[in-house]
C-alpha positions in Angstrom: 13.9 36.6 2.4 10.4 38.0 2.6 11.2 39.9 5.8 14.1 41.6 4.0 11.8 42.8 1.3 9.4 44.2 4.0 12.3 45.9 5.8 13.6 47.5 2.5 10.1 48.5 1.6 9.5 50.1 5.0 12.8 52.0 4.7 11.9 53.3 1.3 8.5 54.5 2.6 10.2 56.3 5.5 12.8 58.0 3.3 10.2 59.2 0.8 7.9 60.5 3.6 10.8 62.6 5.2 11.9 63.9 1.8 8.3 65.2 1.1 8.0 66.9 4.4 7.2 70.6 4.1 9.9 73.0 5.3 8.1 76.3 5.2 11.0 78.3 6.6 13.3 77.1 3.9 10.7 77.9 1.2 10.2 81.4 2.6 13.9 82.0 2.8 14.4 81.0 -0.8 11.5 83.2 -1.9 13.0 86.1 0.1 16.3 85.6 -1.6 14.7 85.6 -5.0 12.8 88.8 -4.2 16.0 90.5 -3.1 17.8 89.4 -6.2 15.0 90.6 -8.5 14.8 94.0 -6.7 18.6 94.3 -7.0 18.4 93.6 -10.7 15.6 96.2 -11.2 13.0 93.6 -12.0 10.7 94.9 -9.3 9.6 98.3 -8.4 10.0 99.6 -4.8 6.3 99.4 -4.2 6.1 95.8 -5.4 9.2 95.0 -3.3 7.6 96.5 -0.1 4.4 94.6 -0.7 6.2 91.3 -1.1 8.3 91.9 2.0 5.2 92.7 4.1 3.5 89.6 2.8 6.6 87.5 3.8 6.5 89.0 7.3 2.8 87.9 7.6 3.8 84.4 6.4 6.6 84.3 9.0 4.2 85.3 11.7 1.8 82.5 10.6 4.7 80.0 10.8 5.7 81.1 14.2 2.1 81.1 15.5 1.6 77.6 14.1 4.8 76.3 15.7 4.2 78.1 19.1 2.4 75.1 20.7 4.8 72.5 19.2 2.1 70.9 17.0 1.3 72.1 13.5 -2.1 70.8 12.4 -2.9 69.9 8.8 -5.2 73.0 8.6 -2.3 75.3 9.7 0.0 73.6 7.2 -2.5 74.1 4.4 -3.0 77.8 5.2 0.8 78.4 5.4 1.4 76.6 2.1 -1.4 78.5 0.4 0.1 81.8 1.6 3.5 80.8 0.2 2.1 79.7 -3.1 0.1 82.9 -3.4 3.3 84.9 -2.7 5.2 82.9 -5.4 2.5 83.6 -7.9 2.4 87.3 -7.1 6.2 87.5 -7.3 6.2 85.8 -10.7 3.5 88.3 -11.9 5.4 91.3 -10.6 8.7 90.1 -12.0 7.3 89.7 -15.6 5.2 92.8 -15.8 5.9 95.3 -18.6 6.4 98.5 -16.6 9.3 100.7 -17.5 11.4 101.7 -14.5 
């Protein structure tokens, strides 16, 4: 009975660790879709849109560079995550500014 508890516990740990894995490409794709939708709905200016798209290209290059050797180090993951987070914050700021278009 104890071994069954250990097996169930181990399975739960494995499931939660895979669920929390960072998928940078999916995050970046979602952010790109949000930017496209906001630009289409006139929530962003053309200049803001171009800045965000350039930033996303830089993030994509960082993801590709980190994955080039097949191993993504924790330092590389932290840098990529911070770039995505910075881009999300900038997008939120641009989307809610009070400029008239």
